[in-house]
N, CA, C and O of each residue as an XYZ file, in Angstrom:
980
protein
N     113.315     89.622    128.676
C     112.632     90.048    127.447
C     112.848     88.987    126.369
O     113.980     88.758    125.943
N     111.784     88.349    125.933
C     111.874     87.258    124.954
C     111.509     87.763    123.563
O     110.372     88.160    123.309
N     112.501     87.739    122.660
C     112.235     88.151    121.288
C     111.260     87.220    120.589
O     110.492     87.659    119.732
N     111.281     85.946    120.941
C     110.379     84.983    120.298
C     108.931     85.254    120.672
O     108.051     85.213    119.811
N     108.673     85.531    121.948
C     107.304     85.830    122.379
C     106.817     87.134    121.751
O     105.670     87.226    121.314
N     107.692     88.143    121.708
C     107.315     89.418    121.102
C     106.983     89.231    119.627
O     105.987     89.768    119.143
N     107.809     88.474    118.910
C     107.578     88.235    117.485
C     106.259     87.497    117.258
O     105.538     87.798    116.307
N     105.942     86.538    118.118
C     104.693     85.778    117.973
C     103.478     86.687    118.140
O     102.509     86.574    117.388
N     103.527     87.589    119.124
C     102.403     88.502    119.347
C     102.285     89.492    118.196
O     101.177     89.801    117.759
N     103.414     89.992    117.701
C     103.386     90.915    116.566
C     102.718     90.264    115.363
O     101.868     90.881    114.720
N     103.084     89.045    115.055
C     102.489     88.337    113.923
C     101.004     88.126    114.131
O     100.217     88.270    113.196
N     100.617     87.790    115.339
C      99.194     87.590    115.655
C      98.413     88.887    115.487
O      97.313     88.886    114.935
N      98.988     90.007    115.968
C      98.325     91.300    115.862
C      98.171     91.733    114.398
O      97.120     92.243    114.011
N      99.189     91.535    113.605
C      99.121     91.915    112.188
C      98.065     91.102    111.456
O      97.378     91.626    110.579
N      97.928     89.828    111.805
C      96.863     89.012    111.200
C      95.488     89.550    111.585
O      94.585     89.620    110.752
N      95.338     89.928    112.853
C      94.059     90.479    113.310
C      93.733     91.788    112.599
O      92.581     92.029    112.236
N      94.738     92.631    112.400
C      94.520     93.897    111.702
C      94.042     93.657    110.270
O      93.136     94.340    109.793
N      94.644     92.698    109.596
C      94.255     92.415    108.202
C      92.813     91.936    108.107
O      92.151     92.155    107.092
N      92.326     91.287    109.152
C      90.945     90.791    109.132
C      89.927     91.855    109.546
O      88.721     91.643    109.413
N      90.398     92.981    110.040
C      89.511     94.050    110.486
C      89.266     95.011    109.321
O      90.147     95.796    108.969
N      88.098     94.955    108.735
C      87.802     95.762    107.554
C      87.826     97.258    107.851
O      88.234     98.060    107.011
N      87.387     97.625    109.051
C      87.378     99.041    109.398
C      88.797     99.600    109.413
O      89.049    100.679    108.877
N      89.724     98.866    110.026
C      91.104     99.329    110.086
C      91.748     99.358    108.711
O      92.473    100.296    108.378
N      91.485     98.330    107.914
C      92.046     98.288    106.566
C      91.528     99.457    105.740
O      92.289    100.099    105.016
N      90.229     99.734    105.850
C      89.646    100.854    105.119
C      90.207    102.187    105.580
O      90.473    103.075    104.769
N      90.384    102.323    106.891
C      90.950    103.556    107.430
C      92.376    103.769    106.948
O      92.749    104.880    106.571
N      93.177    102.702    106.960
C      94.565    102.791    106.511
C      94.656    103.127    105.025
O      95.638    103.722    104.581
N      93.641    102.749    104.260
C      93.675    102.991    102.815
C      93.136    104.362    102.432
O      93.650    104.995    101.509
N      92.109    104.825    103.132
C      91.408    106.045    102.723
C      91.912    107.286    103.460
O      92.180    108.312    102.834
N      92.041    107.198    104.780
C      92.386    108.382    105.570
C      93.686    109.059    105.128
O      93.715    110.285    105.016
N      94.768    108.302    104.872
C      96.003    108.979    104.436
C      95.847    109.754    103.139
O      96.497    110.782    102.947
N      94.982    109.265    102.238
C      94.785    109.959    100.970
C      94.174    111.337    101.177
O      94.436    112.265    100.412
N      93.347    111.464    102.229
C      92.737    112.756    102.532
C      93.818    113.784    102.853
O      93.735    114.941    102.442
N      94.839    113.339    103.598
C      95.915    114.248    103.979
C      96.947    114.408    102.866
O      97.806    115.286    102.952
N      96.881    113.589    101.834
C      97.809    113.709    100.712
C      97.277    114.640     99.634
O      98.017    115.479     99.119
N      96.014    114.504     99.291
C      95.444    115.234     98.163
C      95.430    116.739     98.410
O      95.826    117.511     97.537
N      94.982    117.160     99.581
C      94.840    118.598     99.857
C      96.156    119.360     99.764
O      96.224    120.346     99.029
N      97.217    118.944    100.482
C      98.476    119.706    100.368
C      99.104    119.620     98.986
O      99.757    120.562     98.538
N      98.908    118.496     98.310
C      99.479    118.342     96.979
C      98.832    119.317     95.996
O      99.528    119.965     95.214
N      97.519    119.420     96.034
C      96.818    120.337     95.138
C      97.210    121.784     95.435
O      97.398    122.592     94.526
N      97.328    122.091     96.725
C      97.699    123.450     97.130
C      99.043    123.865     96.549
O      99.177    124.962     96.008
N     100.027    122.999     96.659
C     101.375    123.342     96.191
C     101.481    123.303     94.669
O     102.233    124.084     94.086
N     100.755    122.427     94.030
C     100.811    122.344     92.573
C     100.215    123.584     91.917
O     100.555    123.904     90.779
N      99.334    124.280     92.619
C      98.682    125.463     92.054
C      99.478    126.747     92.282
O      99.084    127.808     91.797
N     100.579    126.670     93.003
C     101.379    127.869     93.278
C     102.230    128.205     92.050
O     103.019    127.369     91.609
N     102.086    129.400     91.495
C     102.887    129.788     90.317
C     104.331    130.091     90.695
O     104.634    130.351     91.859
N     105.211    130.056     89.713
C     106.638    130.293     89.949
C     106.931    131.710     90.420
O     107.956    131.946     91.059
N     106.044    132.659     90.115
C     106.277    134.057     90.477
C     105.889    134.385     91.920
O     106.029    135.530     92.349
N     105.408    133.404     92.666
C     104.968    133.638     94.036
C     106.145    134.001     94.939
O     107.207    133.389     94.816
N     105.999    134.965     95.833
C     107.091    135.330     96.748
C     107.560    134.132     97.580
O     106.773    133.247     97.918
N     108.839    134.123     97.897
C     109.433    133.000     98.636
C     108.775    132.811     99.998
O     108.564    131.679    100.432
N     108.453    133.904    100.670
C     107.840    133.804    102.002
C     106.489    133.098    101.940
O     106.148    132.313    102.824
N     105.728    133.380    100.896
C     104.425    132.730    100.723
C     104.613    131.236    100.445
O     103.869    130.400    100.958
N     105.612    130.917     99.631
C     105.894    129.514     99.316
C     106.288    128.742    100.572
O     105.807    127.633    100.804
N     107.169    129.336    101.381
C     107.607    128.667    102.607
C     106.435    128.442    103.557
O     106.351    127.401    104.208
N     105.535    129.413    103.636
C     104.365    129.258    104.497
C     103.466    128.129    103.988
O     102.964    127.329    104.778
N     103.265    128.064    102.683
C     102.426    127.017    102.105
C     103.056    125.639    102.286
O     102.367    124.673    102.612
N     104.369    125.555    102.074
C     105.066    124.278    102.257
C     105.015    123.851    103.723
O     104.825    122.673    104.026
N     105.186    124.811    104.626
C     105.101    124.498    106.049
C     103.741    123.947    106.437
O     103.651    122.968    107.178
N     102.683    124.571    105.939
C     101.338    124.079    106.226
C     101.090    122.699    105.658
O     100.461    121.858    106.300
N     101.589    122.464    104.442
C     101.411    121.155    103.816
C     102.195    120.076    104.567
O     101.698    118.969    104.777
N     103.413    120.408    104.965
C     104.231    119.444    105.708
C     103.613    119.119    107.054
O     103.623    117.969    107.493
N     103.076    120.135    107.702
C     102.433    119.906    108.992
C     101.219    119.003    108.849
O     100.958    118.161    109.708
N     100.481    119.178    107.764
C      99.313    118.330    107.521
C      99.728    116.875    107.327
O      99.016    115.962    107.744
N     100.879    116.661    106.696
C     101.373    115.295    106.508
C     101.771    114.660    107.841
O     101.712    113.439    107.988
N     102.172    115.477    108.803
C     102.521    114.951    110.120
C     101.294    114.440    110.871
O     101.416    113.692    111.841
N     100.118    114.850    110.416
C      98.899    114.381    111.074
C      98.709    112.870    110.837
O      98.107    112.182    111.661
N      99.222    112.368    109.719
C      99.056    110.948    109.398
C      99.641    110.051    110.488
O      98.929    109.180    110.987
N     100.926    110.227    110.887
C     101.444    109.372    111.949
C     100.873    109.680    113.328
O     101.098    108.924    114.273
N     100.130    110.789    113.455
C      99.515    111.118    114.740
C      98.096    110.577    114.846
O      97.596    110.363    115.950
N      97.445    110.355    113.713
C      96.031    109.958    113.712
C      95.849    108.459    113.510
O      95.012    107.846    114.173
N      96.614    107.861    112.608
C      96.422    106.438    112.297
C      96.766    105.518    113.475
O      95.975    104.624    113.778
N      97.909    105.693    114.154
C      98.234    104.776    115.251
C      97.189    104.688    116.361
O      96.893    103.582    116.813
N      96.606    105.826    116.829
C      95.591    105.686    117.882
C      94.372    104.885    117.445
O      93.776    104.167    118.248
N      94.002    105.005    116.179
C      92.852    104.257    115.678
C      93.122    102.761    115.761
O      92.239    101.981    116.118
N      94.351    102.366    115.429
C      94.721    100.953    115.494
C      95.005    100.514    116.930
O      94.574     99.442    117.354
N      95.735    101.351    117.675
C      96.136    100.975    119.030
C      94.950    100.854    119.975
O      95.012    100.115    120.958
N      93.868    101.576    119.686
C      92.689    101.496    120.546
C      92.115    100.085    120.597
O      91.414     99.733    121.546
N      92.411     99.270    119.574
C      91.922     97.893    119.546
C      92.834     96.934    120.300
O      92.473     95.776    120.506
N      94.011     97.399    120.716
C      95.018     96.484    121.249
C      94.543     95.710    122.465
O      94.853     94.527    122.600
N      93.792     96.357    123.357
C      93.273     95.678    124.545
C      91.756     95.519    124.468
O      91.221     94.441    124.727
N      91.068     96.607    124.108
C      89.602     96.538    124.022
C      89.184     95.523    122.966
O      88.197     94.810    123.149
N      89.925     95.450    121.860
C      89.599     94.483    120.818
C      89.693     93.056    121.328
O      88.860     92.216    120.990
N      90.706     92.780    122.144
C      90.836     91.442    122.735
C      89.638     91.141    123.641
O      89.124     90.023    123.660
N      89.203     92.168    124.396
C      88.071     91.970    125.294
C      86.791     91.700    124.498
O      86.006     90.822    124.859
N      86.584     92.457    123.416
C      85.385     92.275    122.608
C      85.348     90.909    121.934
O      84.280     90.321    121.761
N      86.527     90.409    121.553
C      86.602     89.116    120.878
C      86.606     87.948    121.855
O      86.535     86.790    121.441
N      86.687     88.242    123.142
C      86.711     87.181    124.145
C      88.052     86.486    124.266
O      88.134     85.390    124.820
N      89.103     87.108    123.757
C      90.430     86.489    123.805
C      91.343     87.145    124.837
O      92.502     86.753    124.973
N      90.834     88.134    125.562
C      91.676     88.861    126.502
C      92.111     87.987    127.671
O      93.294     87.944    128.008
N      91.148     87.282    128.298
C      91.490     86.479    129.478
C      92.501     85.377    129.163
O      93.474     85.229    129.902
N      92.305     84.582    128.073
C      93.344     83.588    127.750
C      94.702     84.229    127.474
O      95.744     83.674    127.822
N      94.678     85.408    126.842
C      95.923     86.105    126.524
C      96.669     86.486    127.806
O      97.886     86.326    127.902
N      95.911     86.995    128.793
C      96.531     87.481    130.017
C      97.016     86.363    130.928
O      97.808     86.607    131.838
N      96.556     85.154    130.698
C      97.003     84.026    131.524
C      98.244     83.350    130.959
O      98.753     82.401    131.554
N      98.737     83.825    129.821
C      99.966     83.277    129.249
C     101.167     83.805    130.029
O     101.042     84.810    130.729
N     102.330     83.152    129.926
C     103.503     83.582    130.698
C     104.192     84.841    130.170
O     105.201     85.259    130.737
N     103.681     85.452    129.107
C     104.327     86.637    128.556
C     104.252     87.783    129.561
O     103.215     88.000    130.187
N     105.351     88.512    129.712
C     105.390     89.649    130.620
C     104.643     90.831    130.013
O     104.516     90.949    128.794
N     104.155     91.695    130.885
C     103.341     92.806    130.385
C     104.157     93.743    129.497
O     103.635     94.277    128.519
N     105.447     93.950    129.832
C     106.293     94.794    128.989
C     106.457     94.196    127.601
O     106.452     94.921    126.606
N     106.603     92.871    127.532
C     106.731     92.186    126.247
C     105.434     92.295    125.454
O     105.449     92.571    124.255
N     104.319     92.078    126.133
C     103.020     92.125    125.463
C     102.744     93.508    124.885
O     102.342     93.637    123.728
N     102.961     94.532    125.690
C     102.686     95.892    125.229
C     103.658     96.319    124.145
O     103.266     96.997    123.195
N     104.927     95.931    124.274
C     105.904     96.268    123.241
C     105.540     95.607    121.923
O     105.653     96.226    120.865
N     105.104     94.354    121.977
C     104.713     93.643    120.756
C     103.502     94.299    120.106
O     103.460     94.466    118.887
N     102.520     94.669    120.916
C     101.340     95.331    120.373
C     101.698     96.687    119.779
O     101.147     97.092    118.756
N     102.628     97.388    120.431
C     103.065     98.684    119.915
C     103.784     98.526    118.579
O     103.548     99.304    117.655
N     104.652     97.533    118.469
C     105.380     97.290    117.219
C     104.405     96.953    116.091
O     104.574     97.412    114.961
N     103.384     96.150    116.402
C     102.408     95.746    115.387
C     101.625     96.936    114.854
O     101.209     96.928    113.696
N     101.419     97.951    115.670
C     100.741     99.170    115.220
C     101.732    100.104    114.525
O     101.405    100.737    113.521
N     102.941    100.180    115.071
C     103.957    101.091    114.557
C     104.344    100.776    113.115
O     104.427    101.686    112.291
N     104.579     99.518    112.800
C     105.090     99.139    111.476
C     104.178     99.579    110.329
O     104.645    100.280    109.431
N     102.894     99.197    110.321
C     102.047     99.653    109.198
C     101.790    101.149    109.213
O     101.656    101.761    108.154
N     101.720    101.749    110.398
C     101.453    103.185    110.484
C     102.579    104.002    109.869
O     102.333    104.913    109.079
N     103.805    103.677    110.230
C     104.951    104.414    109.706
C     105.160    104.117    108.227
O     105.544    105.000    107.460
N     104.907    102.877    107.828
C     105.022    102.532    106.407
C     104.075    103.378    105.564
O     104.465    103.908    104.524
N     102.830    103.501    106.016
C     101.851    104.318    105.299
C     102.259    105.785    105.322
O     102.165    106.465    104.300
N     102.708    106.281    106.463
C     103.096    107.691    106.575
C     104.264    108.022    105.653
O     104.252    109.050    104.976
N     105.271    107.152    105.628
C     106.405    107.374    104.732
C     105.966    107.281    103.263
O     106.423    108.058    102.425
N     105.090    106.339    102.964
C     104.607    106.190    101.595
C     103.886    107.435    101.117
O     104.078    107.885     99.988
N     103.048    107.991    101.995
C     102.323    109.215    101.662
C     103.291    110.375    101.456
O     103.138    111.160    100.520
N     104.281    110.477    102.328
C     105.234    111.583    102.216
C     106.048    111.504    100.925
O     106.200    112.507    100.229
N     106.569    110.329    100.603
C     107.388    110.210     99.399
C     106.550    110.383     98.133
O     107.044    110.920     97.141
N     105.298    109.940     98.147
C     104.416    110.188     97.007
C     104.202    111.690     96.837
O     104.210    112.204     95.719
N     104.012    112.380     97.943
C     103.843    113.836     97.928
C     105.111    114.528     97.421
O     105.047    115.379     96.534
N     106.265    114.156     97.990
C     107.523    114.818     97.638
C     107.905    114.585     96.180
O     108.364    115.507     95.507
N     107.723    113.374     95.691
C     108.083    113.072     94.302
C     107.161    113.791     93.322
O     107.605    114.266     92.277
N     105.889    113.867     93.662
C     104.952    114.583     92.793
C     105.315    116.057     92.696
O     105.314    116.640     91.612
N     105.626    116.652     93.846
C     106.023    118.064     93.863
C     107.326    118.261     93.095
O     107.493    119.266     92.404
N     108.242    117.314     93.211
C     109.549    117.431     92.550
C     109.403    117.547     91.039
O     110.114    118.326     90.404
N     108.483    116.775     90.457
C     108.377    116.721     89.002
C     107.212    117.538     88.422
O     107.164    117.764     87.213
N     106.280    117.980     89.267
C     105.104    118.659     88.724
C     104.902    120.077     89.224
O     104.141    120.833     88.619
N     105.557    120.462     90.310
C     105.345    121.803     90.869
C     106.402    122.776     90.349
O     107.368    122.383     89.695
N     106.194    124.039     90.654
C     107.168    125.070     90.283
C     108.500    124.799     90.979
O     108.548    124.180     92.042
N     109.572    125.271     90.362
C     110.919    124.976     90.885
C     111.094    125.496     92.317
O     111.674    124.808     93.157
N     110.600    126.693     92.597
C     110.746    127.269     93.938
C     110.009    126.430     94.978
O     110.486    126.258     96.100
N     108.863    125.916     94.603
C     108.096    125.056     95.512
C     108.836    123.748     95.749
O     108.944    123.281     96.882
N     109.343    123.163     94.670
C     110.104    121.918     94.789
C     111.330    122.100     95.670
O     111.642    121.237     96.491
N     112.026    123.223     95.502
C     113.219    123.486     96.308
C     112.880    123.611     97.786
O     113.656    123.174     98.636
N     111.729    124.203     98.103
C     111.323    124.347     99.500
C     110.958    123.007    100.118
O     111.286    122.738    101.273
N     110.274    122.163     99.341
C     109.878    120.837     99.843
C     111.091    119.945    100.040
O     111.155    119.174    100.998
N     112.062    120.052     99.124
C     113.257    119.206     99.182
C     114.405    119.873     99.932
O     115.559    119.465     99.802
N     114.085    120.894    100.714
C     115.080    121.535    101.579
C     115.524    120.515    102.632
O     114.678    119.868    103.249
N     116.823    120.361    102.847
C     117.352    119.288    103.701
C     116.738    119.237    105.101
O     116.314    118.160    105.519
N     116.669    120.349    105.850
C     116.042    120.280    107.179
C     114.588    119.828    107.118
O     114.097    119.152    108.022
N     113.906    120.210    106.038
C     112.509    119.801    105.885
C     112.416    118.285    105.731
O     111.559    117.646    106.343
N     113.290    117.717    104.920
C     113.292    116.268    104.707
C     113.677    115.539    105.984
O     113.052    114.547    106.359
N     114.722    116.047    106.653
C     115.168    115.417    107.904
C     114.047    115.427    108.939
O     113.828    114.440    109.642
N     113.342    116.551    109.025
C     112.241    116.650    109.994
C     111.173    115.600    109.708
O     110.672    114.954    110.629
N     110.826    115.430    108.441
C     109.810    114.439    108.080
C     110.286    113.024    108.398
O     109.542    112.226    108.969
N     111.518    112.720    108.030
C     112.032    111.364    108.218
C     112.223    111.025    109.684
O     111.964    109.894    110.096
N     112.670    111.983    110.475
C     112.971    111.714    111.877
C     111.729    111.773    112.757
O     111.525    110.908    113.609
N     110.905    112.790    112.553
C     109.783    112.979    113.456
C     108.595    112.073    113.165
O     107.788    111.815    114.058
N     108.474    111.591    111.945
C     107.349    110.703    111.630
C     107.308    109.478    112.536
O     106.269    109.231    113.149
N     108.387    108.692    112.657
C     108.316    107.532    113.555
C     108.206    107.914    115.025
O     107.601    107.179    115.805
N     108.782    109.055    115.421
C     108.707    109.458    116.823
C     107.298    109.899    117.206
O     106.810    109.574    118.289
N     106.652    110.638    116.315
C     105.251    111.015    116.558
C     104.370    109.780    116.565
O     103.471    109.653    117.396
N     104.631    108.862    115.627
C     103.850    107.629    115.568
C     104.014    106.812    116.845
O     103.042    106.255    117.355
N     105.238    106.740    117.362
C     105.481    105.983    118.588
C     104.719    106.580    119.763
O     104.092    105.860    120.540
N     104.780    107.902    119.886
C     104.020    108.565    120.946
C     102.526    108.282    120.801
O     101.847    107.984    121.783
N     102.021    108.376    119.576
C     100.598    108.138    119.337
C     100.218    106.692    119.654
O      99.123    106.429    120.151
N     101.125    105.759    119.367
C     100.871    104.345    119.674
C     100.695    104.146    121.176
O      99.745    103.498    121.613
N     101.616    104.706    121.969
C     101.540    104.512    123.420
C     100.325    105.207    124.012
O      99.713    104.695    124.949
N      99.975    106.360    123.477
C      98.764    107.033    123.949
C      97.540    106.180    123.631
O      96.643    106.036    124.461
N      97.508    105.611    122.416
C      96.387    104.764    122.032
C      96.272    103.522    122.893
O      95.172    103.136    123.289
N      97.410    102.889    123.188
C      97.384    101.689    124.028
C      96.967    102.045    125.450
O      96.226    101.298    126.088
N      97.446    103.192    125.948
C      97.054    103.625    127.297
C      95.542    103.816    127.383
O      94.917    103.403    128.359
N      94.959    104.436    126.371
C      93.510    104.621    126.351
C      92.792    103.287    126.219
O      91.725    103.087    126.799
N      93.382    102.375    125.453
C      92.774    101.063    125.273
C      92.778    100.265    126.579
O      91.866     99.484    126.849
N      93.828    100.479    127.388
C      93.920     99.793    128.678
C      92.881    100.331    129.663
O      92.304     99.566    130.436
N      92.642    101.637    129.636
C      91.785    102.257    130.641
C      90.331    102.403    130.218
O      89.430    102.353    131.055
N      90.098    102.584    128.905
C      88.729    102.850    128.437
C      87.925    101.562    128.306
O      88.474    100.460    128.308
N      86.622    101.729    128.194
C      85.721    100.589    128.055
C      85.100    100.498    126.666
O      84.466     99.499    126.328
N      85.283    101.542    125.867
C      84.674    101.590    124.546
C      85.734    101.952    123.518
O      86.550    102.843    123.754
N      85.728    101.272    122.388
C      86.745    101.492    121.360
C      86.692    102.908    120.823
O      87.729    103.550    120.655
N      85.482    103.406    120.548
C      85.362    104.735    119.968
C      85.851    105.823    120.924
O      86.493    106.788    120.507
N      85.544    105.658    122.198
C      86.028    106.626    123.190
C      87.547    106.589    123.255
O      88.196    107.633    123.314
N      88.111    105.391    123.245
C      89.567    105.250    123.291
C      90.215    105.893    122.068
O      91.242    106.559    122.193
N      89.628    105.703    120.897
C      90.172    106.281    119.678
C      90.137    107.804    119.713
O      91.114    108.464    119.355
N      89.010    108.356    120.143
C      88.869    109.818    120.166
C      89.829    110.452    121.163
O      90.490    111.441    120.845
N      89.911    109.889    122.372
C      90.798    110.441    123.388
C      92.259    110.301    122.979
O      93.058    111.215    123.181
N      92.602    109.149    122.402
C      93.991    108.922    121.999
C      94.401    109.859    120.872
O      95.523    110.364    120.859
N      93.501    110.093    119.932
C      93.813    110.997    118.818
C      94.050    112.414    119.318
O      94.998    113.076    118.895
N      93.189    112.880    120.218
C      93.354    114.231    120.768
C      94.645    114.344    121.568
O      95.344    115.354    121.488
N      94.959    113.308    122.338
C      96.159    113.357    123.184
C      97.443    113.268    122.376
O      98.496    113.706    122.839
N      97.369    112.703    121.167
C      98.580    112.543    120.358
C      98.901    113.787    119.528
O     100.030    113.945    119.065
N      97.926    114.661    119.339
C      98.132    115.831    118.487
C      99.146    116.839    119.021
O      99.853    117.441    118.213
N      99.264    117.064    120.349
C     100.253    118.049    120.814
C     101.684    117.763    120.379
O     102.501    118.681    120.303
N     102.002    116.487    120.091
C     103.360    116.163    119.638
C     103.687    116.857    118.315
O     104.852    117.105    118.004
N     102.652    117.164    117.548
C     102.870    117.827    116.263
C     103.324    119.272    116.472
O     103.926    119.868    115.579
N     103.038    119.830    117.640
C     103.433    121.202    117.905
C     104.929    121.423    117.785
O     105.373    122.491    117.362
N     105.708    120.414    118.156
C     107.164    120.540    118.049
C     107.580    120.695    116.597
O     108.398    121.551    116.260
N     107.007    119.859    115.744
C     107.360    119.925    114.331
C     106.824    121.191    113.677
O     107.384    121.666    112.689
N     105.733    121.744    114.229
C     105.186    122.985    113.668
C     106.188    124.122    113.778
O     106.238    124.993    112.909
N     106.979    124.122    114.832
C     107.989    125.169    115.006
C     109.010    125.157    113.878
O     109.538    126.197    113.484
N     109.279    123.947    113.362
C     110.252    123.820    112.281
C     109.608    124.059    110.926
O     110.142    124.800    110.101
N     108.457    123.430    110.696
C     107.835    123.526    109.386
C     107.413    124.947    109.043
O     107.473    125.342    107.879
N     106.982    125.728    110.046
C     106.613    127.122    109.801
C     107.775    128.074    110.038
O     107.632    129.292    109.925
N     108.958    127.488    110.376
C     110.187    128.251    110.545
C     110.075    129.318    111.622
O     110.713    130.368    111.545
N     109.249    129.031    112.634
C     109.232    129.880    113.818
C     110.584    129.760    114.512
O     111.134    130.737    115.021
N     111.101    128.532    114.516
C     112.463    128.261    114.960
C     113.276    127.937    113.713
O     112.839    127.146    112.877
N     114.436    128.530    113.583
C     115.255    128.306    112.400
C     115.572    126.823    112.244
O     116.217    126.244    113.118
N     115.134    126.192    111.150
C     115.352    124.755    110.996
C     116.801    124.431    110.695
O     117.477    125.150    109.958
N     117.265    123.340    111.276
C     118.613    122.853    111.019
C     118.660    121.378    111.379
O     117.823    120.884    112.134
N     119.634    120.690    110.838
C     119.792    119.276    111.139
C     120.070    119.073    112.625
O     119.546    118.143    113.238
N     120.891    119.939    113.196
C     121.229    119.811    114.621
C     119.995    119.964    115.500
O     119.812    119.213    116.458
N     119.144    120.944    115.172
C     117.922    121.155    115.948
C     116.996    119.955    115.824
O     116.420    119.506    116.816
N     116.851    119.439    114.616
C     115.979    118.284    114.402
C     116.449    117.084    115.214
O     115.641    116.372    115.810
N     117.762    116.866    115.234
C     118.310    115.736    115.989
C     118.083    115.928    117.485
O     117.728    114.981    118.186
N     118.286    117.152    117.976
C     118.100    117.428    119.402
C     116.653    117.189    119.834
O     116.400    116.554    120.858
N     115.713    117.702    119.048
C     114.302    117.489    119.367
C     113.921    116.021    119.240
O     113.077    115.525    119.987
N     114.549    115.326    118.290
C     114.272    113.898    118.111
C     114.707    113.115    119.338
O     114.016    112.190    119.765
N     115.845    113.478    119.904
C     116.327    112.790    121.111
C     115.347    112.993    122.266
O     115.065    112.065    123.024
N     114.835    114.214    122.389
C     113.863    114.497    123.448
C     112.613    113.644    123.263
O     112.114    113.050    124.219
N     112.111    113.583    122.041
C     110.927    112.769    121.775
C     111.200    111.293    122.006
O     110.329    110.564    122.479
N     112.402    110.851    121.674
C     112.758    109.448    121.883
C     112.723    109.097    123.368
O     112.207    108.047    123.753
N     113.271    109.979    124.193
C     113.240    109.748    125.642
C     111.798    109.699    126.139
O     111.453    108.848    126.958
N     110.958    110.605    125.649
C     109.550    110.623    126.041
C     108.861    109.335    125.630
O     108.058    108.791    126.389
N     109.168    108.836    124.425
C     108.553    107.601    123.946
C     108.942    106.414    124.822
O     108.107    105.562    125.124
N     110.197    106.360    125.224
C     110.645    105.255    126.081
C     109.964    105.324    127.442
O     109.534    104.304    127.982
N     109.869    106.517    127.985
C     109.191    106.676    129.274
C     107.706    106.351    129.165
O     107.102    105.849    130.113
N     107.122    106.641    128.003
C     105.710    106.325    127.795
C     105.489    104.824    127.855
O     104.486    104.367    128.403
N     106.421    104.043    127.293
C     106.334    102.576    127.363
C     106.309    102.118    128.820
O     105.487    101.281    129.193
N     107.195    102.656    129.633
C     107.236    102.274    131.038
C     105.963    102.688    131.765
O     105.442    101.950    132.601
N     105.470    103.882    131.433
C     104.267    104.373    132.093
C     103.057    103.516    131.751
O     102.281    103.148    132.633
N     102.899    103.199    130.471
C     101.760    102.380    130.051
C     101.858    100.984    130.654
O     100.838    100.386    130.994
N     103.075    100.457    130.790
C     103.257     99.138    131.403
C     102.740     99.128    132.836
O     102.180     98.130    133.291
N     102.928    100.244    133.552
C     102.431    100.325    134.919
C     100.910    100.399    134.966
O     100.292     99.939    135.926
N     100.307    100.976    133.931
C      98.844    101.044    133.875
C      98.215     99.683    133.609
O      97.049     99.450    133.927
N      99.010     98.783    133.019
C      98.489     97.489    132.582
C      98.363     96.571    133.794
O      99.357     96.017    134.265
N      97.138     96.410    134.299
C      96.844     95.585    135.467
C      96.050     94.359    135.017
O      94.882     94.476    134.645
N      96.676     93.194    135.049
C      96.020     91.970    134.567
C      94.725     91.688    135.319
O      93.710     91.364    134.702
N      94.749     91.805    136.635
C      93.557     91.472    137.415
C      92.413     92.425    137.125
O      91.262     92.006    137.006
N      92.732     93.719    137.012
C      91.669     94.679    136.715
C      91.056     94.435    135.356
O      89.844     94.570    135.184
N      91.891     94.073    134.379
C      91.391     93.831    133.034
C      90.510     92.584    132.975
O      89.583     92.509    132.168
N      90.807     91.603    133.838
C      90.023     90.369    133.831
C      88.765     90.500    134.686
O      87.674     90.132    134.250
N      88.918     91.032    135.917
C      87.807     91.071    136.868
C      87.087     92.418    136.904
O      85.958     92.519    137.385
N      87.767     93.464    136.383
C      87.168     94.802    136.432
C      87.533     95.571    137.682
O      87.097     96.710    137.852
N      88.340     94.965    138.580
C      88.771     95.653    139.802
C      90.277     95.553    139.934
O      90.886     94.592    139.464
N      90.875     96.537    140.569
C      92.317     96.578    140.723
C      92.774     95.546    141.743
O      92.094     95.276    142.733
N      93.938     94.979    141.477
C      94.484     94.016    142.411
C      94.795     94.678    143.745
O      95.334     95.784    143.781
N      94.451     93.996    144.857
C      94.699     94.533    146.190
C      96.138     94.251    146.603
O      96.640     93.151    146.372
N      96.803     95.220    147.205
C      98.183     94.983    147.636
C      98.232     93.949    148.729
O      97.368     93.922    149.605
N      99.243     93.091    148.687
C      99.364     92.027    149.668
C      99.944     92.562    150.979
O     100.121     91.803    151.931
């Protein structure tokens, strides 16, 4: 595993993302959609509202924020392989000495970094606004320790899962839009775990959040290995799978 080769691919991918107006526009506009709605909802809750209603509203708003790390990565990751093919740079890329695990890890990191940065930015903008502008009971629910831990821990784990799903679709699909749609749908079930905590179906605690995070981490690592096996250089170049010797 060469850190230098991985770093070079990451830098190349980030440059390509900056030149893609569609991705830049999506990264700028889409997160705001998921920020404005929950923020307005919580800001309109009066202080006299029952605690159970507040917790339900906060849970729904928090769950909506989890959609950001589940939706943005597949949109970007879908370009990881198909984008190279469309630009005519896939074949030269695949003939380089970089190993497939290194290549896929670098592409995943290049998608992960801006996605998680945006997701965290949206969350902290939401949390700070609620802290200073919402009713005290609402602020206390949003700044509840298990709630914060869940957001901080699960955001990168959901994003990582979504990245690998997006890259897997990009490896197998022939059209960017199809890859994006399939990857987005496949990444959404990961939010179900966090829904159990945000809606307090399962009693939230730091220990529970850490335990679920470990499970997701193991799944993310296995996803990397699985996607690496899907990555067939000959099939991507010629359109047919390599024949066993």
